[in-house]
KERO-848734 format. One record per residue: residue in three letters; x, y, z of N, C-alpha, C in turn. Coordinates in steps of 0.001 Angstrom, whole numbers, plus 500000, padded with zeros to 6 digits. Example, Ala and Ser with C-alpha at 12.3 -4.5 7.8 and 13.67 -1.06 7.14 Angstrom:
REM residues 2
ALA513190494310507800512300495500507800513200496700507800SER512850497750507080513670498940507140512900500030507870
//
This chain:
REM residues 470
UNK498103213780691973498856212645691416498176212110690165UNK496868211847690276496095211330689159496080212334688007UNK495881213612688339495827214646687314497154214736686585UNK498276214687687300499603214746686695499828213580685740UNK499358212382686126499506211205685267498749211389683963UNK497546211934684048496755212164682842497433213173681920UNK498004214202682504498720215227681719499933214607681032UNK500691213786681778501876213133681221501504212203680075UNK500411211496680225499957210582679180499587211342677908UNK498917212480678072498538213298676904499783213831676195UNK500778214245676968502020214750676380502717213668675557UNK502729212440676096503366211336675367502614211023674074UNK501295211063674134500505210813672931500794211880671866UNK500901213117672282501210214216671352502606214033670760UNK503562213660671618504936213451671139504978212302670134UNK504240211240670419504173210086669507503715210548668121UNK502677211365668082502144211848666811503183212676666057UNK503876213551666776504896214413666154506033213566665582UNK506523212591666357507643211755665912507243210893664714UNK506046210337664760505592209501663642505445210337662373UNK505012211586662515504904212469661348506280212745660734UNK507311212846661590508671213087661093509198211890660283UNK508717210702660633509190209490659958508276209051658829UNK507144209706658701506120209302657726506658209396656305UNK506500208285655580506882208196654167508372208435653938UNK509182208308654987510630208484654820511224207266654127UNK512133207498653187512826206410652505513976205919653381UNK514610204800652947515646204183653773516782205157654068UNK517257205882653049518357206825653282517972207909654279UNK516715208310654201516234209340655140516086208774656550UNK515667207489656637515531206859657953516875206747658667UNK517942206491657867519283206361658463519699207632659185UNK519202208751658671519548210042659272518679210353660496UNK517667209469660740516733209762661825516722208655662885UNK517892208057663095518006206993664101517620207518665480UNK518013208758665758517679209346667062516177209495667250UNK515465209839666163514005209979666226513365208600666482UNK513863207594665771513347206224665948513582205755667380UNK514763206083667902515095205682669272514138206322670277UNK513885207609670101512982208304671024511559207770670890UNK511150207478669663509801206958669458509631205602670154UNK510669204775670147510590203481670850510378203690672345UNK511021204725672892510849205025674316509409205455674617UNK508826206249673712507449206708673892506479205532673842UNK506694204625672866505850203429672781505901202640674091UNK507104202529674636507280201753675872506579202439677040UNK506739203753677141506125204496678243504598204441678171UNK504070204421676946502619204343676767502105202897676865UNK503034201951676987502683200531677143501870200021675944UNK502324200370674743501606199996673522502083198637673002UNK501912197614673812502456196292673479501951195768672136UNK500674195994671858500095195455670626500685196116669381UNK501376197259669557501932197986668410503436197824668268UNK504078197068669178505538196914669122505993196304667794UNK505318195237667366505715194524666153505619195441664938UNK504542196197664862504342197129663749505430198204663737UNK505791198686664924506865199689665043508158199143664458UNK508529197924664843509784197326664379509769197127662863UNK508640196660662339508541196424660885508626197728660094UNK508109198817660670508095200099659962509450200802659983UNK510113200795661162511252201692661346512595200998661558UNK512584199726661956513850199053662262514224198038661181UNK513280197154660827513562196106659842514071196659658510UNK513513197760657965514011198273656675515495198628656702UNK516011199067657843517422199452657954518306198281658352UNK517715197252658958518504196125659460518919196372660899UNK518906195316661704519218195466663133520625195993663384UNK521560195655662478522953196066662686523111197587662685UNK522183198247662034522239199714661971522079200336663360UNK521506199535664289521207200064665628522071199420666721UNK523201198810666306524050198096667268524496198960668435UNK524665200234668181525166201129669226524047201876669943UNK522804201459669690521666202080670377521134201110671430UNK521379201407672672520891200552673761519373200463673733UNK518712201585673417517243201617673433516641200731672343UNK517208200795671125516649199993670038516988198516670229UNK518201198212670677518545196815670969517579196249672019UNK517291197084673016516321196676674040514948196445673422UNK514541197349672542513198197259671980513054196028671081UNK514098195701670320514080194489669490513956193263670393UNK514762193247671469514706192127672424513347192014673081UNK512740193159673383511417193162674007510365192590673066UNK510475192942671783509541192402670793509655190888670687UNK510888190368670699511108188918670645510603188237671918UNK510772188928673039510281188382674316508771188202674267UNK508087189169673684506626189082673589506173187944672678UNK507052187541671759506744186424670868507226185093671458UNK507654185131672729508118183953673464509413183369672882UNK510179184200672163511478183774671627512565184226672609UNK512638183507673741513418184000674873514931183979674609UNK515426182948673949516859182863673672517305183981672736UNK516526184213671668516854185302670745516743186646671453UNK515716186785672256515526188027673001516723188316673897UNK517230187272674548518356187431675477519575188049674790UNK519839187676673534521005188196672804520918189711672655UNK519736190201672272519571191643672065519548192413673379UNK518956191829674389518916192505675693520328192630676270UNK521118191581676124522509191639676626523325192659675824UNK523051192735674517523733193746673700523350195144674170UNK522080195338674481521623196630675003522370197006676272UNK522596196028677125523282196285678394524786196491678205UNK525358195895677161526767196151676853526960197616676477UNK526009198139675698526082199541675283525822200460676476UNK524845200084677299524490200909678465524133200016679644UNK525093199728680534524830198845681681523762199376682634UNK523431200671682521522434201267683411521035201320682777UNK520853200630681668519529200585681034518630199686681884UNK517915200310682799517121199559683782515996198761683126UNK515470199260682007514408198529681306514942197215680737UNK516147197274680161516769196061679620517108195081680745UNK517577195624681872517931194764683009516690194078683569UNK515598194806683628514326194226684079513882193091683153UNK514025193318681836513630192292680865514557191085680948UNK515850191312681185516790190200681344516371189309682512UNK515946189916683604515464189139684754514279188261684338UNK513360188840683561512179188091683117512569186935682195UNK513559187159681331514027186100680428514614184952681228UNK515429185282682225516080184250683040515051183355683713UNK514018183955684278513020183150684989512125182385684014UNK511965182899682794511205182156681781511992180933681322UNK513297181083681146514131179973680691514367178950681798UNK514360179424683044514553178516684180513712178997685351UNK512467178515685455511548178992686504512060178783687925UNK513069177926688095513591177679689445514518178800689925UNK514923179672689005515900180707689352515243181953689947UNK514320181756690876513600182893691466514541183831692228UNK515516183257692923516401184106693735517309184953692842UNK517788184384691727518584185170690781517725186273690160UNK516494185925689848515517186879689315515358188067690268UNK515202187762691548515034188814692562516285189679692659UNK517466189061692624518714189822692755518883190803691590UNK518525190375690375518628191288689227517632192437689374UNK516425192116689836515417193169690016515842194158691111UNK516559193685692108517102194604693124518084195581692486UNK518891195091691526519814195973690804519041197015690009UNK517929196589689395517086197523688640516618198652689549UNK516157198291690739515610199292691660516695200190692238UNK517937199721692258519043200596692673519275201680691625UNK519080201306690353519250202279689272518054203232689208UNK516855202649689334515633203479689248514607202940690250UNK514579203541691421513712203043692497512240203209692165UNK511895204216691337510480204490691072509980203794689798UNK510589202664689455510201201908688261509159200875688673UNK507891201167688350506796200348688880506846198910688383UNK507328198694687135507372197338686595508277196435687434UNK509414196970687851510335196174688665509734195866690032UNK509029196828690609508358196580691890507301195480691743UNK506548195557690659505515194539690436506144193161690225UNK507183193093689396507834191809689115508448191193690368UNK509104192032691160509748191498692364508701191087693394UNK507545191751693392506453191354694297505966189952693973UNK505757189677692662505291188340692277506333187279692606UNK507621187643692461508690186684692794508728186398694288UNK508610187437695101508581187234696555507371186385696961UNK506252186606696283505067185795696579505341184317696270UNK506021184060695146506318182680694750507211181963695765UNK508150182711696373509040182069697350508503182227698781UNK507256182702698876506534182803700148507141183830701111UNK507778184847700556508212185992701361507107187044701232UNK506048186852702004504821187621701785504934189067702255UNK505773189325703252505921190694703736506542191585702655UNK507628191096702029508250191859700947507334191952699737UNK506605190870699466505680190876698326504646191980698491UNK504058192079699676503022193090699898503579194486699765UNK504791194720700293505405196046700188505545196461698721UNK506065195559697897506330195916696497505051196000695675UNK504035195193695994502738195370695328502199196782695593UNK502235197190696860501717198514697216502531199624696554UNK503854199420696498504721200446695903504451200574694400UNK504218199458693724503933199520692280502641200297692021UNK501653200124692895500384200849692747500580202335693016UNK501378202665694007501679204078694290502294204757693070UNK503177204017692373503909204598691253503093204655689970UNK502119203765689839501278203780688638499833203459689014UNK499146204431689614497776204192690103496744204053688992UNK497167204226687728496224204141686614496210202762685954UNK497037201831686428497126200525685776496298199500686547UNK495219199061685946494263198158686598494909196834687004UNK495809196320686165496461195032686412497106194974687795UNK497672196077688254498364196110689544497378195868690690UNK496235196534690648495199196327691671494684194887691626UNK494409194426690410493833193097690207494710192016690843UNK496014192089690561496942191078691093497081191211692601UNK497141192449693096497293192654694537496063192155695299UNK494876192347694730493647191875695393493663190361695516UNK494080189670694448494170188209694532495236187777695540UNK496297188569695651497316188310696682496679188379698070UNK495864189392698317495190189518699617494246188348699865UNK493533187927698822492584186817698978493299185515699303UNK494550185373698839495294184148699160495569184037700656UNK495472185158701383495626185148702843494286185308703556UNK493231185159702778491879185289703320491616186685703892UNK492289187695703350492050189085703778490921189666702924UNK489746189084703089488622189401702210488156190833702417UNK488079191285703643487588192646703909488511193703703308UNK489830193471703404490778194399702777490599194413701267UNK490412193222700699490210193118699249488943193854698824UNK487842193661699572486583194336699242486715195856699322UNK487481196307700281487677197750700446488346198343699202UNK489380197652698694490086198157697509489187198088696280UNK488437196992696136487538196856694975486530197998694958UNK485986198312696123485004199408696224485639200735695821UNK486913200919696184487601202169695869487871202326694372UNK488141201222693691488525201331692278487346201136691313UNK486189200742691852485051200390690991484637201554690088UNK484623202754690627484202203913689831485321204422688925UNK486533203999689205487709204504688489487939203785687165UNK487670202480687148487932201673685955486594201242685351UNK486278201803684198484923201637683649484896200976682272UNK486047200598681739486040199864680474485395198497680696UNK484788197959679640484038196703679783484866195588680413UNK486098195395679928486926194311680460487270194558681929UNK487505195808682277487810196135683674486607195886684574UNK485415196273684100484196196037684882483960194541685036UNK484192193779683949484062192324683990484979191759685083UNK486239192204685087487203191695686072486840192115687495UNK486284193316687648485850193763688980484729192873689497UNK483795192512688634482734191585689050483311190222689425UNK484356189803688701485027188542689041485654188624690441UNK486237189774690738486846189965692061485782189962693159UNK484675190640692908483565190606693875483086189163694082UNK482945188437692965482541187031693065483471186279694007UNK484781186441693775485753185673694549485670186009696035UNK485509187273696345485419187697697750484218187054698442UNK483045187175697830481839186645698473481815185116698457UNK482461184527697464482584183065697445483438182602698620UNK484530183338698886485394183006700032484637183142701350UNK483674184057701385482872184260702595481681183299702670UNK481596182377701697480479181414701606479127182104701422UNK479167183314700884477921184018700558477614183744699078UNK477098182541698840477002182030697472475952182759696638UNK474875183231697268473863183953696497474429185254695925UNK475214185979696741475813187230696261476875186928695205UNK477692185900695435478732185564694458478097185132693135UNK476966184425693216476258184006691999475755185231691231UNK475266186231691976474782187466691345475900188134690545UNK477112188206691113478222188847690403478692188012689219UNK478597186695689330478948185855688183477997186138687019UNK476715186240687311475733186538686261475954187934685677UNK476345188893686532476603190256686043477787190265685073UNK478799189454685356479953189397684451479560188747683125UNK478710187709683175478242187064681946477444188050681095UNK476675188913681754475871189900681029476761190861680247UNK477935191182680808478870192075680117479513191368678929UNK479916190111679126480576189355678051480307187869678253UNK479366187358677505478965185951677665479937184989676997UNK480918185528676238481870184660675540483093184335676390UNK483291185056677473484406184722678362484014183551679246UNK484941182633679421484623181385680115484452181556681618UNK485205182482682223485301182529683689483966182835684358UNK483129183677683730481825183986684325480959182745684448UNK480994181885683432480192180657683455480731179674684499UNK482057179558684563482654178651685551482359179131686964UNK482492180442687180482191180993688509480723180795688870UNK479851180954687886478430180711688113478220179271688591UNK478890178322687933478782176923688334479294176676689739UNK480399177316690088480955177138691432480009177678692505UNK479366178821692198478401179383693153477185178475693289UNK476724177934692157475584177006692199475919175751693002UNK477166175314692909477604174177693738477434174524695215UNK477876175738695577477730176177696963476285176272697397UNK475399176548696440473961176647696740473270175285696702UNK474037174247696374473469172898696348472711172569695078UNK472845173399694057472156173165692776473146172498691807UNK473406171218692048474521170528691407474311170313689903UNK473100169989689483472861169757688053473043171049687256UNK472522172166687786472716173455687131474196173842687120UNK474878173508688198476310173813688286477073173091687180UNK476747171826686961477416171039685914477226171700684554UNK475996172091684240475711172709682944476465174023682772UNK476528174800683838477201176096683758478707175913683541UNK479313174964684257480755174724684096481048174160682713UNK480168173294682214480355172754680859480306173870679818UNK479413174833680023479368175994679117480673176759679183UNK481209176913680388482500177586680561483614176869679812UNK483609175540679870484626174758679153484514174991677654UNK483286174992677127483067175235675690483644176600675285UNK483388177617676108483888178961675804485420178988675868UNK485967178286676838487417178283677012488113177614675823UNK487553176513675349488166175783674247488105176554672931UNK487164177481672831487048178298671616488125179382671554UNK488655179753672706489631180847672768491030180288672540UNK491521180415671324492841179882670973493934180950671024UNK493616182102671537494561183230671481495629183172672566UNK495432182353673597496337182417674747497170181149674945UNK497185180249673960498046179078674058497374177903674740UNK497983176731674588497351175496675060497273175406676582UNK498196176065677297498122176024678759496864176713679265UNK496458177767678569495264178507678977494010177648678841UNK493931176862677739492696176099677489492694174750678211UNK493675174518679060493649173310679899492480173405680878UNK491711172331680984490461172385681764490459171397682929UNK491614171117683502491677170117684575490853170518685795UNK490876171808686155490135172250687341488632172205687071UNK488239172595685861486814172589685533486244171167685562UNK486969170209684971486500168818684998486488168274686432UNK487459168708687222487499168295688630486245168786689362UNK485882170046689126484700170603689793483414169899689346UNK483348169538688060482194168768687583482140167421688303UNK483309166805688486483368165542689212482829165669690627UNK483165166778691288482651167003692650481129167117692653UNK480579167758691614479108167853691501478484166467691372UNK479068165623690527478534164269690338478637163450691629UNK479697163693692400479809162993693691478641163365694597UNK478291164648694602477170165095695432475856164476694978UNK475758164187693678474559163541693140474645162016693242UNK475755161521693835476005160080694000476060159359692653UNK476519160049691627476703159446690297478188159131690146UNK478598157997690729480021157694690846480690157499689491UNK480017156835688560480631156587687263480882157899686511UNK479894158805686544480087160106685899481191160905686581UNK481235160816687922482293161505688670483660160962688261UNK483759159634688170485014158985687803485474159459686424UNK484559159526685471484906159986684128485420161427684143UNK484787162270684950485207163676685015486598163815685626UNK486864163084686698488189163150687317489257162589686375UNK488900161558685622489847160999684645490136162001683531UNK489115162742683088489322163808682101490266164874682667UNK490098165169683935490953166161684580492415165744684510UNK492685164454684713494059163959684671494595163957683245UNK493732163674682265494156163752680866494624165179680552UNK493921166172681108494288167573680890495590167933681609UNK495794167356682772496994167657683560497350166439684407UNK498363165685683963498722164437684641499227164668686062UNK499619165889686380500156166164687716499102166693688684UNK497817166693688260496775167282689111496386166293690210UNK497020166465691344496949165482692422495547165290692996UNK494759166361693039493422166288693645492534165263692942UNK492676165159691613491840164205690872492226162767691178UNK493529162506691314493954161156691711493312160772693048UNK493323161719693957492788161449695301491311161085695230UNK490534161836694437489100161549694331488852160207693644UNK489650159882692628489490158589691938489754157444692904UNK490792157578693729491101156522694698489967156346695701UNK489376157473696110488249157377697049487059156647696413UNK486831156924695126485728156243694428486003154745694333UNK487243154385694009487585152961693924487406152266695278UNK487748152964696350487527152378697675486036152169697921UNK485251153183697541483802153078697728483218151923696913UNK483790151692695723483332150594694873483984149259695251UNK484890149297696243485647148123696673486507147560695537UNK486964148445694663487877148066693585489292148368694064UNK489849147462694852491122147730695513492299147659694545UNK492214146785693549493272146736692547493313148050691768UNK492139148581691395492084149880690722492677150977691576UNK492406150911692875492962151894693815494483151903693736UNK495097150711693795496550150634693767497111151101692426UNK496424150759691336496867151208690012496935152733689945UNK495894153385690441495851154851690384496894155458691312UNK497096154827692464498112155347693375499500155276692735UNK499802154159692061501079154031691362501203155102690279UNK500117155328689558500105156355688518500373157734689112UNK499795157999690266499991159313690899501426159487691370UNK502074158384691787503481158466692199504345158879691018UNK504056158313689844504852158594688650504658160019688151UNK503458160571688311503105161827687642503011163043688549UNK503084162870689852502918164007690756503992164010691817UNK504105165157692488504847165192693744503863164687694783UNK503890163371695010502746162686695600502399163201696983UNK501119163553697149500618164044698437499490163154698963UNK499430161933698427498337161029698804498750160010699861UNK499801160288700598500318159278701517499338158964702639UNK498615159973703087497648159700704160496559158756703659UNK496202158887702379495195157994701800495697156556701764UNK496927156374701308497454155015701207497668154429702598UNK498016155268703575498180154771704944496854154236705485UNK495794155025705307494494154569705799494013153364705003UNK494377153317703726494012152158702903494674150889703434UNK495960150982703723496692149819704255496042149324705534UNK495679150253706386495110149873707680493706149298707547UNK492924149856706618491507149490706550491184148423705501UNK492015148353704435491638147498703311492746146569702835UNK493954146723703383495083145948702886494857144451702897UNK494142143966703888493929142514704006493050141961702895UNK492369142826702146491458142340701103492148142233699740UNK493429142578699663494157142535698396494914141223698286UNK494933140567697126495736139353696945497207139607697258UNK497848138636697884499232138812698334500155139172697187UNK500030138513696037500917138792694913500763140235694438UNK499543140748694449499297142125694015499979143100694953UNK499935142788696253500587143659697236502094143653697043UNK502671142457696820504117142363696645504566143203695441UNK503840143099694329504160143878693132504060145370693424UNK503019145735694139502808147144694494503960147665695348UNK504381146867696346505457147299697234506755147485696463UNK507045146577695541508276146676694764508295147960693941UNK507167148290693333507085149514692534507274150752693404UNK506694150715694591506849151863695489508309152069695843UNK509022150959696114510432151052696503511279151508695320UNK511001150967694132511754151346692943511604152835692651UNK510454153390692964510221154817692722510730155695693858UNK511372155072694847512021155837695896511079156582696800UNK509872156074696999508909156783697843509216156513699309UNK509558157557700023509869157427701444508576157506702238UNK508211156390702851506883156308703469506940156349704999UNK507761157226705533507863157293706996506521157609707645UNK505730158437706987504406158779707527503550157522707594UNK503592156732706519502810155502706472503290154521707532UNK504608154394707648505184153460708631504715153806710035UNK504778155084710367504348155503711704502871155191711935UNK502051155433710897500624155140711029500400153661711316UNK501105152817710557500966151369710737501456150944712108UNK502570151522712554503155151161713843502159151424714979UNK501556152609714956500598152942716025499340152090715924UNK498949151760714696497788150880714539498084149503715127UNK499299149005714916499689147693715456499676147717716983UNK500119148852717539500078148975719006498647148897719516UNK497719149533718776496306149470719161495777148047719068UNK496236147297718057495763145932717864496111145045719059UNK497281145289719676497722144415720776496855144560722022UNK496094145623722088495246145819723261493967144995723172UNK493688144433721981492457143677721796492633142244722301UNK491556141681722811491611140319723385491673139284722272UNK490809139391721277490741138415720198491220139036718891UNK491950138229718120492415138681716822491669137923715732UNK490941138630714920490238137998713809491227137751712683UNK490788136989711676491632136767710504491978138098709844UNK491026139019709902491248140344709320492417141046709982UNK492432141082711283493503141791711977494829141075711802UNK494804139709711726496051138971711494496618139326710120UNK495726139345709143496162139664707789496717141082707728UNK496080141989708472496524143373708501497917143479709113UNK498134142758710190499441142798710849500507142195709952UNK500162141084709283501108140460708361501541141465707296UNK500567142150706707500896143109705652501703144273706206UNK501371144729707402502090145845708003503555145506708193UNK503825144291708696505220143902708931505952143736707599UNK505262143167706599505876143077705271506261144466704779UNK505385145444705012505652146818704590506882147364705300UNK506963147099706600508100147598707368509406146976706891UNK509382145663706607510582144985706147510995145469704758UNK510037145869703955510325146302702593510840147735702536UNK510619148484703584510947149907703576512465150114703656UNK513026150728702636514471150910702549515010151897703577UNK514118152762704088514583153830704950514522153466706428UNK514089152254706740513944151866708133515126150992708541UNK515743151280709672516894150503710125516444149126710614UNK517347148146710428517044146777710849516787146709712352UNK517519147517713120517331147483714571515913147894714944UNK515365148885714207513992149311714477513018148195714116UNK513296147509713011512438146411712582512442145285713617UNK513619144955714108513744143899715119512955144241716369UNK513037145490716784512321145930717980510814145762717804UNK510315146128716629508886146001716371508480144535716296UNK509302143719715593508977142303715445508953141591716789UNK509892141957717649509932141338718975508651141624719747UNK508137142833719603506917143215720314505717142396719864UNK505749141918718612504576141252718058504831139796717682UNK505892139217718282506264137847717921505133136856718183UNK504443137028719300503354136097719626502221136198718618UNK501935137418718209500863137611717229501225136943715911UNK502487137117715487502924136553714210502830135029714241UNK503248134440715346503219132979715468501790132450715398UNK500839133252715836499439132815715798498835132921714401UNK499548133537713464499009133710712118499569132628711211UNK498793131581710981499234130481710125499536130986708714UNK498745131954708279498923132488706934500331133049706777UNK500796133753707799502133134339707738503189133242707780UNK503018132254708647504015131200708788504161130399707500UNK503055130194706818503119129424705583503821130212704473UNK503735131505704532504286132324703455505768132627703655UNK506150132958704878507513133423705124508033132932706472UNK509347132915706559510012132876707850510450134301708166UNK510147134746709374510485136130709746511974136383709589UNK512781135447710070514215135694710095514806135620708690UNK514206134832707818514637134817706417514415136205705790UNK513289136784706126512991138109705584514017139132706049UNK514394139040707306515369139988707844516720139830707155UNK517121138558706904518399138312706241518370138901704837UNK517219138718704127517084139278702782517216140791702819
//
């Protein structure tokens, strides 16, 4: 299998040379007579996966004649669309890909690219993406790109059984492409199948020997041993990757993560900071690539271990500046504010997290209400509750937590001012909750009527029945 692939690759390289020689120094009139040669050459470029040369190909052989000259060539229309796709011009690309399919509805390469365009323009359309890729595989079952694409889509929608099948099938069809192994290994690690991942890495280590491939293999080894909490071995592989290429950021960041596991927090901070510097220098992959929210988050965790709360707070805040939706940093900031007894700051950050994330901090706010709610000024709580309701946050989890806490409170003989204040706030929360039925509220209030009457603070502020009417 491997030998046949090498032979096929050599044949394509030879054909490329022959075709390019036929087009060499050809004038426009001569090029018009060689549309078939240009079409075949585009197919060879695609088969050889010469992505970096696509633009040059188009400028040499297609642009001089004009795109209209190739309207009836499904292959060239596809190739023009593919070039635009690589430049992230998805709408323009779509026009040429659809034209390619009008000429030849069975052009599986164009159909595969159309699926990719659809998901780029609307990432939520995973199921449509999968359905188009299924059509591709009906036309050409042994098309490894479609198997790989559909595997990643199945992984995204958490259909892991189908994802694994198609990852394996893509590797069977193109065992010479390192990217396929690399992605599949990370897929295995997402299920903590570390031993399976290590087995594959060991098998491919001698096969892929280019510097970048060796660098990535060391990264994979790092990840496996890091998952196994074998931090000394993972640190060794991080250093080995840095030795191959010290300008890539990931080796430095991985080194820092391993040092964190080894308890060497100050060294970890320096290593991750070096990784950030390297990452910010690399402008070739777009602004999303140089986002450093995770790196700043990890630095914050190091500072927490060193009990440097202010430095930790600054790092987590930097993480949010990089990515406002990074929920983990909000959670750590709220914990720091609780530790500092800055309860107003806690509520401010929680409100911010509601606006910017698909909020997953409800357990934090529930425990906050139970443990610290009585220490917040009443007006601040009222403002906070109104904002929560306006933002449509359904707090059934919080309500249940408070309800059970109130039940625990009734078993106590004496009620301190703290517990009275806590109960007052809990009932206010229940009354404010838009998703709770009045009958449920009445049932709870009846259970705690004696407690409420004993709280002068509550009686001075509200009448229970007035609140219910409101």
